[in-house]
C-alpha positions in Angstrom: 28.1 -24.2 28.3 24.8 -26.0 28.7 21.4 -24.8 27.1 20.8 -22.0 24.5 23.8 -19.8 24.1 23.5 -16.7 25.8 23.0 -13.4 23.9 25.3 -10.1 23.4 24.3 -6.7 22.8 26.8 -4.5 20.9 27.3 -1.1 23.3 27.7 1.0 20.1 25.0 0.0 17.6 22.9 -2.5 19.6 23.3 -5.4 17.4 22.4 -8.7 18.7 24.7 -11.6 18.7 24.8 -15.2 20.1 28.0 -15.9 22.3 30.2 -18.6 21.6 33.6 -19.7 22.6 36.5 -18.1 21.2 40.1 -19.8 20.5 43.5 -18.4 21.3 44.0 -15.0 19.7 40.5 -14.5 18.6 38.3 -11.5 19.0 34.5 -11.3 18.3 33.9 -8.0 16.7 30.3 -6.6 15.6 29.9 -7.3 12.0 27.8 -3.8 11.7 30.2 -1.3 13.6 33.3 -3.1 14.1 33.2 -2.9 17.7 35.0 -5.6 19.8 32.4 -7.6 21.6 34.4 -10.0 23.4 37.8 -11.5 23.6 39.6 -14.8 24.0 41.3 -15.1 27.6 43.5 -18.2 28.4 43.4 -17.0 32.0 41.4 -18.9 34.5 39.4 -17.1 37.5 42.4 -18.1 39.9 44.9 -16.7 37.5 42.9 -13.4 37.3 42.9 -13.5 41.2 46.7 -13.6 41.6 46.8 -10.8 39.0 44.7 -8.6 41.3 46.5 -9.7 44.3 49.9 -8.8 42.7 48.7 -5.6 41.6 47.3 -4.7 45.1 50.7 -5.4 46.7 52.5 -3.6 43.9 50.3 -0.5 44.4 51.1 -0.7 48.4 55.0 -0.7 47.4 54.4 1.9 44.8 52.8 4.6 47.2 55.2 3.6 49.9 58.2 4.7 48.2 59.1 8.0 46.5 58.7 8.1 42.8 61.6 10.7 42.5 64.3 12.5 44.7 65.5 15.7 43.9 68.8 17.5 45.7 69.5 21.1 45.6 72.6 22.5 47.5 72.9 19.6 49.7 69.3 19.4 50.6 67.2 16.3 49.5 63.5 16.1 48.8 61.6 12.7 48.2 58.3 12.6 46.8 55.3 10.1 46.5 52.1 10.2 45.2 50.8 10.7 49.0 53.7 13.4 49.3 52.3 15.2 46.5 48.6 15.0 47.3 49.4 16.0 50.9 51.5 19.1 49.6 48.9 20.2 47.1 46.3 20.0 50.1 48.5 22.1 52.4 48.7 24.7 49.7 45.0 25.1 49.7 44.5 23.7 46.3 42.0 21.4 47.4 40.2 21.0 44.3 43.2 19.8 42.4 44.2 17.6 45.3 40.8 15.7 45.3 41.0 15.2 41.6 44.3 13.7 41.7 43.7 11.9 44.5 40.9 10.3 43.5 41.9 9.4 40.1 45.6 8.2 41.1 44.8 6.7 44.5 41.5 6.0 45.8 39.7 4.8 42.7 42.5 2.3 41.6 42.5 0.9 45.0 38.7 0.7 45.5 39.0 -1.1 41.9 41.5 -3.8 43.1 39.6 -4.2 46.2 36.2 -5.0 44.5 38.2 -7.2 41.9 39.8 -9.3 44.8 36.3 -9.5 46.6 34.4 -10.9 43.6 37.4 -13.1 42.2 38.1 -15.1 45.2 34.6 -16.5 45.6 34.1 -17.1 41.8 37.5 -18.9 41.4 35.9 -21.2 44.3 32.6 -21.5 42.4 30.8 -19.5 44.8 28.4 -16.6 44.1 30.3 -13.4 45.7 28.6 -11.4 48.4 26.8 -8.1 47.0 27.8 -9.1 43.4 25.4 -6.7 41.8 26.4 -4.0 44.0 30.2 -4.7 43.2 29.7 -4.7 39.6 27.9 -1.7 39.4 30.5 0.3 41.4 33.3 -1.4 39.3 31.6 -0.3 36.1 31.4 3.2 37.7 34.9 3.4 38.8 36.7 2.0 35.7 37.1 5.0 33.5 38.4 7.1 36.1 41.2 5.1 37.3 44.3 7.0 36.0 47.6 5.4 37.2 49.0 5.0 33.8 48.5 9.0 33.2 50.1 9.4 36.7 53.2 7.4 35.7 53.7 9.4 32.5 53.2 12.5 34.7 56.3 11.3 36.7 58.5 11.2 33.6 57.7 14.5 32.6 58.0 16.2 36.0 61.5 14.6 36.4 62.4 15.7 33.1 61.3 19.5 33.7 63.1 19.5 37.0 66.6 18.1 35.7 67.3 21.6 34.3 67.0 22.9 37.9 68.9 20.4 39.9 69.8 16.7 40.5 66.8 14.6 40.2 66.6 10.8 40.1 63.6 8.4 39.9 62.8 6.6 42.8 62.1 3.1 43.8 58.3 3.9 43.5 58.5 4.8 39.9 59.5 1.2 39.0 56.6 0.1 41.1 54.0 2.4 39.3 55.5 1.2 35.9 54.7 -2.3 37.0 51.6 -1.4 38.5 50.4 0.2 35.0 50.9 -3.1 33.2 49.1 -5.1 35.8 46.3 -2.6 35.8 46.2 -2.6 31.7 45.9 -6.4 32.1 43.3 -6.1 34.5 41.4 -3.7 32.5 40.1 -6.6 30.3 38.0 -7.5 33.4 34.8 -5.3 32.8 31.7 -6.0 34.7 30.2 -7.8 31.6 33.2 -10.0 31.5 32.8 -10.9 34.8 29.0 -11.6 34.9 29.9 -13.9 31.6 32.3 -15.6 34.0 29.9 -16.2 36.6 27.6 -17.6 33.9 30.2 -20.1 32.6 30.9 -21.6 36.2 26.8 -21.7 36.9 26.9 -19.4 39.9 24.4 -17.1 37.6 21.9 -18.7 35.6 22.1 -17.9 31.9 18.9 -16.1 30.6 17.9 -16.1 27.0 15.1 -14.2 26.1 12.4 -15.4 23.6 12.0 -13.2 20.3 8.6 -11.9 20.0 7.2 -9.5 17.6 5.8 -7.2 20.1 8.9 -7.0 22.1 12.3 -5.2 21.6 15.7 -6.9 22.6 18.2 -4.7 24.6 21.0 -5.0 26.7 21.6 -3.9 30.2 24.3 -1.5 30.1 25.3 -2.8 33.9 25.7 -6.5 33.3 25.2 -6.9 29.7 22.1 -9.3 30.1 20.0 -9.2 26.8 16.2 -9.2 27.8 13.0 -7.9 25.8 10.8 -5.2 26.5 7.5 -4.4 25.4 7.3 -2.8 22.0 4.1 -0.9 23.1 5.6 0.6 26.2 9.6 1.0 25.5 10.1 4.2 27.3 8.4 2.8 30.8 10.8 2.0 33.5 12.0 -1.6 33.4 14.3 -3.3 35.5 17.1 -6.0 34.5 16.3 -9.3 35.1 19.6 -10.2 36.5 21.2 -7.2 38.4 17.7 -5.1 38.6 19.2 -2.0 37.4 17.0 0.3 35.7 16.8 -0.8 32.0 17.2 1.7 29.4 16.6 1.2 25.7 19.0 4.4 25.0 20.3 6.8 27.2 17.9 9.4 28.0 18.3 12.8 26.8 21.5 12.1 25.6 21.9 15.1 23.2 20.7 17.7 25.9 23.1 16.1 28.4 26.0 16.0 25.9 25.6 19.6 25.1 25.0 20.9 28.2 28.1 18.9 29.5 30.4 20.1 26.3 29.5 23.8 26.7 30.6 23.6 30.4 33.9 21.9 29.4 34.4 24.8 26.7 33.9 27.3 29.3 36.4 26.0 31.3 38.9 25.1 28.4 39.4 28.9 28.1 40.9 29.7 31.7 42.6 26.1 31.7 44.9 27.5 28.6 45.1 31.1 29.7 45.8 31.1 33.4 49.0 29.3 34.3 48.8 25.9 35.8 51.5 26.4 38.2 53.7 29.2 39.9 57.3 29.1 40.8 58.7 31.1 43.9 62.6 31.1 44.1 65.6 33.3 45.0 65.5 34.4 41.2 61.9 35.9 41.7 58.3 34.8 41.0 57.0 33.2 37.8 53.9 31.6 36.4 53.6 28.7 33.9 50.7 27.8 31.6 50.4 24.8 29.7 51.9 25.6 26.4 54.8 27.3 28.3 55.4 24.0 29.7 55.6 22.5 26.4 57.5 25.2 24.8 60.2 24.7 27.7 60.4 21.1 27.4 61.3 21.5 23.8 63.9 24.1 24.6 65.5 21.8 27.0 66.0 19.2 24.2 63.1 17.0 25.6 61.4 17.0 22.2 59.5 13.7 22.7 58.2 14.7 26.1 57.1 17.9 24.8 55.2 16.2 21.9 53.4 13.9 24.6 52.6 16.9 26.7 51.2 19.0 23.7 49.2 16.2 22.6 47.9 15.1 25.8 46.8 18.3 27.2 46.3 20.6 24.3 45.3 18.5 21.1 43.3 15.9 23.2 40.7 18.0 25.1 40.2 20.1 21.9 40.0 16.9 19.9 37.4 15.6 22.3 35.4 18.7 22.4 35.3 19.1 18.5 34.7 15.3 17.9 31.6 15.2 20.2 30.1 18.1 19.1 30.6 16.8 15.4 29.0 13.3 16.6 26.0 15.3 18.2 25.3 17.5 15.4 25.2 14.7 12.9 22.6 13.0 15.0 20.9 16.2 15.7 20.5 17.0 12.0 19.6 13.5 11.3 22.8 12.3 9.3 23.5 8.8 9.0 26.6 8.9 6.7 29.7 7.0 7.6 28.3 5.3 10.8 31.0 2.9 11.2 33.6 5.6 11.3 31.9 7.7 13.5 31.5 4.8 15.9 35.2 4.3 15.8 35.8 8.1 16.4 33.4 8.0 19.5 35.6 4.8 20.7 38.7 6.9 20.3 37.0 9.6 22.1 36.4 7.4 25.1 39.8 5.8 25.0 42.0 9.0 25.0 39.7 11.0 27.6 41.7 10.4 30.8 45.1 11.2 29.1 44.3 14.9 29.2 44.9 15.0 33.1 48.7 14.5 32.4 49.6 18.0 33.4 47.6 18.0 36.6 49.4 15.2 37.9 52.9 16.8 36.6 51.9 20.1 38.6 51.4 18.3 42.0 54.7 16.1 41.8 56.8 19.3 40.8 54.9 21.1 44.0 55.9 17.9 46.2 59.5 17.7 44.8 60.6 21.5 44.4 59.3 22.1 48.2 62.4 23.8 49.5 61.2 26.5 51.8 62.9 29.9 51.5 65.1 28.5 48.1 62.4 27.3 45.7 58.8 26.3 45.8 56.2 25.2 43.2 52.3 25.5 43.7 49.5 24.7 41.6 47.7 27.6 39.9 43.8 28.4 39.1 44.6 26.9 35.7 45.3 23.1 37.0 42.0 23.1 38.4 40.2 24.5 35.3 42.2 22.0 33.2 40.7 19.3 35.6 37.3 20.3 35.2 37.6 20.0 31.4 39.0 16.5 31.5 35.9 15.4 34.0 33.3 17.1 31.8 34.6 16.0 28.5 34.6 12.3 29.9 31.1 12.9 31.3 30.1 14.3 27.8 31.3 11.2 26.4 29.7 8.9 28.7 26.3 10.8 28.0 26.4 10.6 24.1 24.4 7.7 22.7 26.3 6.3 19.4 23.2 3.8 18.9 21.0 6.7 18.0 22.6 7.0 14.8 22.3 3.6 13.9 18.7 3.7 15.1 18.1 6.3 12.5 19.5 4.7 9.6 17.1 1.7 10.4 14.1 3.7 10.6 15.2 5.4 7.3 17.0 8.6 8.5 14.0 9.6 10.8 14.7 10.3 14.1 12.6 8.0 16.3 10.2 9.6 18.5 9.2 6.7 20.3 11.1 3.1 20.6 14.2 3.1 18.6 14.2 0.2 16.1 15.1 -3.2 17.5 18.4 -4.3 16.1 17.2 -8.0 15.8 14.9 -6.7 13.0 17.8 -5.4 10.5 20.5 -7.4 11.7 20.1 -11.0 12.1 21.4 -12.6 15.4 24.6 -14.3 14.8 28.0 -14.7 15.8 30.5 -11.8 15.8 33.7 -12.1 13.3 36.7 -13.2 14.9 39.7 -10.9 14.8 
């Protein structure tokens, strides 16, 4: 890499570091808060492109074939993800169909298309068309792609129905298993990583700002470019030199947004757990099932492992997210700067587990598609499913709205909440190299 080494800003505490090459197995971490800054990757851009193309092919195969097959009294029902979405839509549960269709199909497909769109030109040493727009869109989509959650939902649905009829996994389930692995690998290609690849091959000029006493260094949340803004007017509207995104030193009104979203999520959390998430109509009568009822049913069937997974993902995770984000917001609101490193780890955990709460919603739409025997047995989503989906969305948005850097700012300012500009991390954490892992 010719010229001065580019700077990297930690997303969780805003410390500034100079990027350097890593060896196999090494990880650069923030010496202040412990956040992973970047990792070594032995894959070339061509190899990443091959992974993206493979994932796209597997994605089409996984959605073309059924993920499970159910047989009842000589009748057979096959269900793919698209079948589940169609049945849910026909049952007029439009909100549930839209949420699961976006998270399980539309957004992952768009993510793969974007990756192939930018990786092919980059692997040829060229600037991809509309690179800025693609990177901004990719950053927005990544948290909402939930193929691994759907994969686990298929397993839970198969076990739940195995007590009623003969159920076996379909060819599509294997496709989703492979797709989960591929998407997990591709998950390392964040927009910041792709911008760094573009820098390394020379299609994007590396920009290293000069440190001046009257300016503050900050990183762009879209492309990761570290640049300086005037200390005299830090809250004015600034734009990134590289991607032209609006540059914020810190997320504006982060506490107000976080509290508003948390309160809304808590409001939906009650009906999500009290109201049934699915209803069953059969020759034996009608019944309705809540989330906790489904956990108890799995436990009584002897599937303690899946019962535990569903209990954790559908009951404990949403509650943990609500309480954790509320605690983090209260710490900031009351100027508490203790245990900042542990609080940063807690915030990272909340971000990571956010999407797994969608598990029960995926289970419901799969059950509706598989147990769709008119006149014999039918399963459909119930109001609790839509409410639960809203809890997942609102808590994820709350986590995205919260800004953990504010706590580190208060520590740097002597536990006083900054009323103007946040303290520049370059002033109290010397620019250097993150520790290897």
